C-alpha positions as CSV (number, residue, x, y, z in Angstrom):
1,M,-19.6,120.3,-51.6
2,E,-22.1,119.9,-54.5
3,I,-21.7,116.8,-57.0
4,H,-23.2,116.7,-59.6
5,F,-23.4,113.5,-62.1
6,Y,-24.9,113.5,-65.7
7,A,-25.9,110.6,-68.1
8,G,-24.8,106.9,-67.2
9,F,-23.0,108.5,-64.3
10,R,-26.6,109.2,-62.7
11,T,-27.7,105.2,-63.3
12,L,-23.6,104.3,-61.6
13,V,-24.3,105.9,-58.5
14,G,-28.0,106.4,-58.3
15,R,-28.7,109.9,-58.3
16,T,-28.3,113.1,-59.6
17,S,-26.0,114.9,-56.9
18,M,-25.1,114.5,-54.2
19,D,-23.7,117.0,-51.1
20,V,-20.5,115.9,-49.5
21,V,-19.5,117.7,-46.1
22,D,-16.1,116.3,-44.8
23,S,-12.8,119.1,-43.8
24,R,-11.1,115.8,-44.8
25,I,-11.5,116.5,-48.5
26,K,-8.9,119.1,-49.9
27,T,-8.4,117.5,-53.3
28,L,-10.2,116.6,-56.3
29,R,-8.1,113.3,-55.9
30,N,-9.6,113.0,-51.9
31,L,-13.2,113.3,-53.6
32,L,-12.4,111.0,-56.1
33,D,-11.1,108.7,-53.5
34,L,-14.1,109.2,-51.4
35,L,-16.1,108.6,-54.2
36,L,-14.3,105.2,-55.0
37,A,-14.7,104.0,-52.2
38,K,-18.5,104.6,-52.0
39,Y,-18.9,103.2,-55.5
40,P,-16.1,101.2,-56.8
41,D,-17.9,100.7,-59.7
42,L,-17.0,104.0,-60.7
43,R,-12.9,103.4,-60.7
44,S,-12.7,102.2,-64.4
45,Y,-15.0,104.9,-65.6
46,L,-13.4,107.7,-63.7
47,L,-9.4,106.7,-63.4
48,D,-6.7,105.5,-65.8
49,G,-4.5,102.7,-65.3
50,Y,-2.3,105.4,-63.6
51,D,-4.9,106.4,-61.0
52,E,-5.1,109.8,-63.1
53,L,-8.3,111.3,-64.6
54,R,-9.0,109.6,-68.0
55,Q,-8.9,112.5,-70.7
56,D,-12.7,111.4,-72.0
57,V,-14.3,111.9,-68.5
58,P,-15.6,115.7,-68.7
59,I,-14.9,116.9,-65.1
60,F,-15.4,120.4,-64.0
61,V,-14.5,121.9,-60.6
62,N,-16.5,125.0,-60.1
63,G,-16.8,125.6,-64.8
64,R,-13.3,124.7,-64.7
65,N,-11.6,121.5,-66.2
66,P,-9.3,121.0,-63.4
67,R,-6.7,119.0,-66.6
68,L,-5.7,122.6,-67.6
69,T,-4.7,123.4,-64.0
70,K,-0.8,122.8,-63.3
71,A,-2.3,120.5,-60.1
72,G,-4.9,118.6,-62.3
73,I,-6.5,115.8,-60.2
74,N,-4.4,117.4,-57.4
75,L,-6.6,120.2,-57.3
76,Q,-7.5,122.1,-53.9
77,L,-10.9,122.3,-53.7
78,E,-13.7,125.1,-51.7
79,Q,-16.0,123.0,-49.3
80,D,-18.7,125.4,-50.9
81,G,-17.5,124.2,-54.5
82,V,-19.5,122.3,-56.9
83,I,-17.9,119.5,-59.1
84,S,-19.6,118.3,-62.1
85,I,-19.2,114.7,-63.5
86,F,-19.9,113.7,-67.0
87,S,-20.4,110.8,-69.2
88,P,-17.1,109.6,-71.4
89,I,-16.6,111.6,-74.3
90,S,-16.8,108.9,-77.4
91,S,-15.7,111.2,-80.2
92,G,-14.2,114.6,-79.7
93,K,-13.0,114.9,-83.4
94,M,-14.9,117.1,-86.4
95,N,-15.8,115.6,-89.2
96,V,-13.2,118.0,-91.6
97,E,-15.2,117.2,-94.6
98,V,-18.9,118.4,-93.7
99,M,-16.9,121.0,-92.0
100,R,-15.9,122.8,-95.5
101,E,-19.6,122.1,-97.2
102,P,-20.5,125.9,-98.0
103,I,-23.8,126.3,-95.3
104,F,-27.0,127.2,-96.0
105,G,-26.5,127.4,-99.8
106,D,-23.3,130.0,-100.0
107,K,-20.5,129.2,-102.3
108,E,-17.1,129.0,-101.6
């Protein structure tokens, strides 16, 4: 499987991507355990105090958010899968006042 690192994670691991060939890696949790064994400084960036995925770190498995599945961090992985790990989101909130402003001079 391929793991792609973006933004700050590239700095933490010193690379943009890596291939993992290990038949023991069956779930996202297994994969994260492998990454944390190799890069222990990632723990606080990836997992919360309950060893679950941090809510502010976008992780995608084959383009899909594992948090939206029943399995979550225990999502089954395919050996030819692609995992993308992005830097934490500082704010996902939109400014409601800006959204209410007319666009391109349109009047409400």
